[in-house]
C-alpha positions in Angstrom: -78.4 -13.4 1.2 -74.7 -15.5 1.0 -71.6 -13.7 2.5 -68.8 -15.4 1.3 -65.5 -16.5 3.6 -62.7 -14.6 3.4 -61.0 -17.0 0.7 -63.8 -16.2 -1.2 -63.6 -12.9 -1.6 -59.6 -13.5 -2.0 -60.1 -14.7 -5.6 -62.1 -11.7 -6.2 -60.3 -9.6 -9.3 -61.2 -6.2 -11.1 -62.3 -7.9 -14.5 -64.7 -9.9 -14.2 -66.0 -8.9 -10.4 -65.1 -5.3 -9.9 -63.1 -5.8 -7.4 -59.6 -6.1 -5.8 -57.6 -6.8 -3.2 -53.3 -6.1 -3.2 -52.0 -7.2 -0.1 -49.8 -5.4 1.8 -49.0 -2.6 -1.5 -48.8 0.0 1.4 -45.6 -1.1 2.8 -44.6 0.1 6.6 -42.7 3.4 4.8 -46.6 4.6 3.2 -48.5 3.6 6.4 -45.9 5.8 8.1 -46.4 8.8 5.8 -49.4 8.5 5.7 -50.1 8.9 9.5 -47.9 12.0 9.5 -50.1 13.7 6.4 -53.6 12.9 7.4 -52.4 13.6 12.0 -54.2 17.4 11.6 -57.5 15.6 10.4 -60.3 15.4 12.9 -60.5 12.0 14.5 -63.9 9.9 14.3 -65.3 11.1 12.0 -68.0 9.5 9.1 -66.3 10.9 6.6 -63.3 13.4 6.4 -63.4 15.3 2.3 -59.7 15.7 2.4 -58.3 18.1 -0.4 -55.4 21.0 -1.0 -53.4 18.4 1.2 -49.9 17.9 -0.5 -48.6 15.5 1.1 -51.2 13.2 0.8 -51.4 14.0 -2.8 -47.9 12.8 -3.4 -48.5 9.2 -2.1 -51.9 8.6 -4.0 -50.2 10.1 -7.8 -50.0 7.5 -10.4 -46.1 8.1 -10.0 -46.3 7.5 -6.1 -46.9 4.0 -4.5 -50.8 4.3 -3.5 -51.5 6.0 -7.0 -49.6 2.8 -9.1 -51.9 0.6 -7.9 -55.0 2.7 -9.3 -52.2 2.4 -12.6 -52.1 -0.4 -13.2 -55.7 -0.8 -14.1 -56.3 2.9 -15.8 -53.0 3.6 -17.2 -50.4 6.5 -15.9 -52.8 9.2 -17.0 -55.0 8.8 -13.7 -55.0 10.8 -10.7 -56.6 11.1 -7.7 -59.8 13.3 -8.6 -61.7 12.8 -4.6 -60.4 11.6 -1.0 -62.0 10.4 2.4 -60.8 9.4 5.7 -63.4 7.7 6.8 -62.5 6.9 11.3 -65.1 4.4 12.4 -64.6 4.3 16.7 -66.6 1.9 19.6 -67.4 5.9 20.1 -68.1 7.0 16.0 -69.6 3.5 15.0 -72.3 3.6 12.2 -73.2 1.7 9.6 -74.3 2.1 5.9 -76.7 0.1 3.8 -76.0 -0.8 0.1 -75.8 2.0 -2.9 -73.8 3.3 -5.7 -71.3 5.6 -5.7 -73.1 8.9 -8.0 -70.9 11.9 -7.3 -68.3 13.2 -8.2 -65.8 16.1 -6.2 -65.3 18.9 -8.7 -63.7 22.4 -8.2 -66.5 25.0 -8.7 -69.7 24.8 -10.5 -70.4 25.1 -14.6 -73.3 23.8 -15.7 -72.7 21.1 -18.4 -75.7 19.6 -20.3 -76.3 15.5 -18.2 -74.3 17.3 -14.6 -76.8 17.2 -11.1 -78.2 18.3 -8.9 -75.2 20.6 -7.4 -74.7 19.7 -3.8 -71.8 20.5 -1.4 -70.3 18.5 2.0 -68.4 19.1 3.8 -67.3 22.3 1.9 -66.1 20.1 -1.2 -69.0 20.9 -4.6 -70.0 17.6 -6.0 -72.3 17.2 -8.8 -73.4 13.6 -10.1 -72.2 13.1 -13.6 -73.9 10.9 -16.4 -72.8 7.4 -15.3 -70.5 6.3 -18.1 -68.0 9.0 -16.2 -69.0 6.8 -12.8 -68.5 4.1 -15.2 -65.0 4.4 -16.1 -63.4 5.9 -12.8 -62.2 3.3 -9.7 -62.1 4.0 -5.8 -59.0 2.7 -3.6 -58.9 1.7 -0.2 -55.9 1.5 1.6 -56.5 0.4 5.4 -54.7 2.1 8.3 -55.7 -0.6 10.8 -56.9 -4.3 10.9 -60.1 -5.3 9.1 -61.1 -8.6 10.7 -64.8 -9.5 9.6 -65.7 -7.7 12.7 -64.3 -4.3 12.6 -66.8 -3.8 9.8 -64.8 -4.7 6.2 -66.3 -3.8 2.6 -68.8 -5.1 1.5 -69.6 -5.7 -2.3 -72.0 -7.1 -4.3 -69.7 -8.6 -7.3 -70.0 -8.1 -10.9 -73.0 -5.1 -10.1 -70.7 -2.1 -10.9 -71.3 -3.6 -14.9 -75.4 -3.4 -14.4 -75.7 0.9 -15.0 -76.9 3.3 -12.5 -79.3 0.6 -10.5 -82.5 2.4 -9.4 -83.1 2.4 -4.9 -86.4 -0.2 -5.7 -83.7 -2.8 -7.6 -81.2 -2.6 -5.3 -82.2 -4.9 -2.3 -82.9 -8.1 -5.6 -79.4 -7.3 -6.9 -77.4 -7.7 -4.1 -79.2 -11.2 -3.5 -78.6 -12.3 -7.3 -74.7 -11.1 -7.6 -74.4 -12.2 -3.2 -72.4 -10.6 -1.0 -68.2 -10.6 -0.5 -66.9 -9.6 2.4 -63.5 -7.5 2.0 -61.7 -8.1 5.1 -58.1 -6.6 5.6 -54.8 -5.6 6.9 -53.4 -2.8 7.7 -51.2 -1.9 4.5 -53.6 -3.9 2.5 -55.2 -2.0 -0.7 -58.6 -2.6 -1.9 -59.9 -1.6 -5.6 -63.2 -1.0 -6.6 -65.8 -0.1 -8.8 -66.4 2.6 -8.1 -70.6 2.3 -9.2 -70.4 -0.9 -7.4 -73.3 -1.7 -4.9 -71.3 -1.7 -1.9 -71.9 -1.2 2.0 -70.8 -1.8 5.4 -71.9 -3.2 8.8 -71.6 -1.6 12.4 -68.7 -3.3 13.5 -69.2 -5.1 16.1 -65.6 -5.2 18.2 -64.1 -2.5 19.7 -61.6 -1.8 17.3 -60.4 1.5 15.6 -60.8 1.5 12.0 -59.4 4.1 9.4 -59.6 3.6 6.2 -58.7 6.6 3.4 -60.5 6.0 0.0 -59.9 7.9 -2.8 -61.3 7.9 -6.7 -59.7 8.0 -9.9 -60.4 9.2 -13.2 -57.9 9.3 -16.2 -60.6 11.6 -18.5 -61.1 15.2 -18.2 -64.4 17.0 -17.9 -66.7 17.8 -20.2 -67.5 21.5 -20.3 -65.1 23.4 -18.5 -65.5 21.2 -15.6 -62.4 19.9 -13.5 -61.6 17.7 -10.6 -61.2 19.0 -7.2 -58.1 16.4 -6.8 -56.5 16.3 -3.5 
């Protein structure tokens, strides 16, 4: 399946492709504040779920430098509803196959029709919602390090977010038909993607470090008393 050049990936737009790059949206001061907010988090981990981090929440709110990027798509009512720190290093270098994100993080378990199954990841309660909840969300990735093609950039299948919940047996065919965009970045860049888009990541082939702070955003409340976990 073809992988796009960096120039082709740069031309992606959230509408209709489901992914878009905001070059340099997190400037030097924002990166410094992010580093401070994340200083106590474990390093070299495939994914550290972050909640109850007040300094990080202020940066991710729609009135903040980072959150304003999400608000430009979802509007000022949006808020960060989940955050994960990814930290690839030469000794912690993993790959992630093609998939759709299918769960959300919530504050407590309440049985609501259409929500399930339930799981717990790193202390956070997660549940699979109806697809239309995911379809109204977006995912924002803030790059704390440079991510050239050799340092495990995010791979996306443009337009795949418009196909609904994709059965596992159909994923490879959808990726083949959609093509693959390699979302390279430099420190301070922000990539947005539609939360249900098919995406993947290879292992890095250089000896660098690749830290990405990923945050899911939503503008809607959840039904039946369910509440987003937040950041």
